[in-house]
C-alpha positions in Angstrom: 51.7 -69.6 -19.9 54.2 -70.2 -22.7 55.9 -67.5 -24.8 54.9 -66.7 -28.4 56.9 -65.5 -31.4 57.1 -61.9 -32.4 54.9 -62.6 -35.4 52.3 -64.2 -33.2 52.5 -61.1 -30.9 51.8 -58.8 -33.9 48.8 -61.0 -34.9 47.5 -61.0 -31.3 47.6 -57.2 -31.3 45.6 -57.0 -34.6 43.1 -59.7 -33.5 42.6 -58.0 -30.1 42.0 -54.7 -31.8 39.6 -56.2 -34.3 37.6 -58.0 -31.6 37.5 -55.2 -29.0 34.1 -54.0 -30.3 32.8 -57.6 -30.4 32.5 -57.4 -34.2 35.4 -58.4 -36.5 34.5 -56.7 -39.7 35.4 -57.9 -43.2 37.6 -54.8 -43.7 39.5 -55.6 -40.5 40.0 -59.3 -41.4 41.0 -58.4 -45.0 43.6 -55.9 -43.6 45.0 -58.4 -41.2 45.5 -60.9 -44.1 47.1 -58.3 -46.3 49.4 -57.1 -43.5 50.6 -60.7 -42.9 51.1 -61.3 -46.6 53.0 -58.0 -47.3 54.8 -56.6 -44.2 58.5 -57.4 -43.9 58.0 -58.4 -40.2 56.1 -61.5 -41.5 58.6 -62.4 -44.1 59.5 -65.7 -42.4 55.9 -66.4 -41.2 53.8 -69.0 -43.0 50.4 -67.7 -43.9 48.7 -70.9 -42.9 49.5 -70.2 -39.3 47.4 -67.0 -39.3 44.1 -68.6 -38.5 45.4 -70.9 -35.7 47.2 -67.9 -34.2 44.0 -65.8 -34.3 42.1 -68.6 -32.7 44.7 -68.9 -29.9 44.4 -65.2 -29.2 40.6 -65.3 -29.2 40.7 -68.3 -26.8 42.9 -66.4 -24.4 40.8 -63.3 -24.6 37.7 -65.3 -23.5 39.4 -66.3 -20.2 39.2 -64.2 -17.1 42.0 -61.7 -17.3 42.4 -62.6 -21.0 43.3 -59.1 -22.1 46.0 -58.8 -19.5 47.3 -62.2 -20.5 47.5 -61.3 -24.2 49.2 -58.0 -23.5 51.7 -59.7 -21.2 52.5 -62.3 -23.9 52.8 -59.5 -26.5 55.1 -57.4 -24.4 57.4 -60.3 -23.6 57.5 -61.5 -27.2 58.1 -58.2 -29.0 61.6 -56.8 -29.1 61.7 -53.1 -28.2 62.4 -52.3 -31.9 59.1 -53.9 -32.9 56.9 -52.2 -30.3 56.2 -49.2 -32.6 55.3 -51.7 -35.3 52.8 -53.4 -33.0 51.2 -50.1 -32.1 51.1 -49.1 -35.8 49.3 -52.3 -36.7 46.8 -51.8 -33.9 46.1 -48.3 -35.3 45.7 -49.7 -38.9 43.1 -52.2 -37.8 41.3 -49.7 -35.7 41.2 -47.4 -38.8 40.1 -50.1 -41.2 36.4 -49.2 -40.7 37.0 -45.5 -41.0 35.5 -45.0 -37.5 37.4 -45.5 -34.2 35.0 -46.1 -31.3 35.5 -45.6 -27.6 36.4 -49.3 -27.1 39.1 -49.0 -29.7 40.5 -45.8 -28.3 40.7 -47.3 -24.8 42.5 -50.4 -26.1 45.0 -48.2 -28.0 45.7 -46.3 -24.8 46.2 -49.6 -22.9 48.5 -50.9 -25.6 50.4 -47.7 -25.8 51.0 -47.9 -22.0 51.9 -51.6 -22.2 54.4 -51.2 -25.0 55.7 -47.9 -23.5 55.1 -46.0 -26.7 55.8 -42.2 -26.3 52.6 -40.1 -26.7 54.1 -37.9 -29.5 55.2 -41.0 -31.4 51.7 -42.5 -30.9 50.1 -39.3 -32.2 52.3 -39.4 -35.3 51.4 -43.1 -36.0 47.7 -42.3 -35.5 47.9 -39.3 -37.8 49.6 -41.3 -40.5 46.9 -44.0 -40.4 44.2 -41.3 -40.5 45.8 -39.9 -43.6 46.0 -43.3 -45.3 42.4 -44.2 -44.5 40.8 -40.8 -45.4 38.0 -41.3 -48.0 37.5 -38.9 -50.9 
């Protein structure tokens, strides 16, 4: 399997999180688009590549061992300094619907382990997302 760019890796993380419960909500899709348009990590990324990248990820996920393949690509593509960003984006997409289910929690745990994110750092990222997505 070929390698992917760091931007593609971040998109793969978000798409995987959105798809884990088998329902990609409008909120999740909107948030992915907004993140790609506004985050500095995507400054040199052309927006028209978002849909093809999402489709590539979905295609890989449908294969046997797809999740392991996606996580392997992500880990290889992300420099260590962007792994926290990858985890933070996964948390943002999980929080987009204001409810994080068991599938999403399990995927976050797998991603945290794959990207070697410290538990305290992960908790801080998660708490920040919870604060940002708190309804009135």
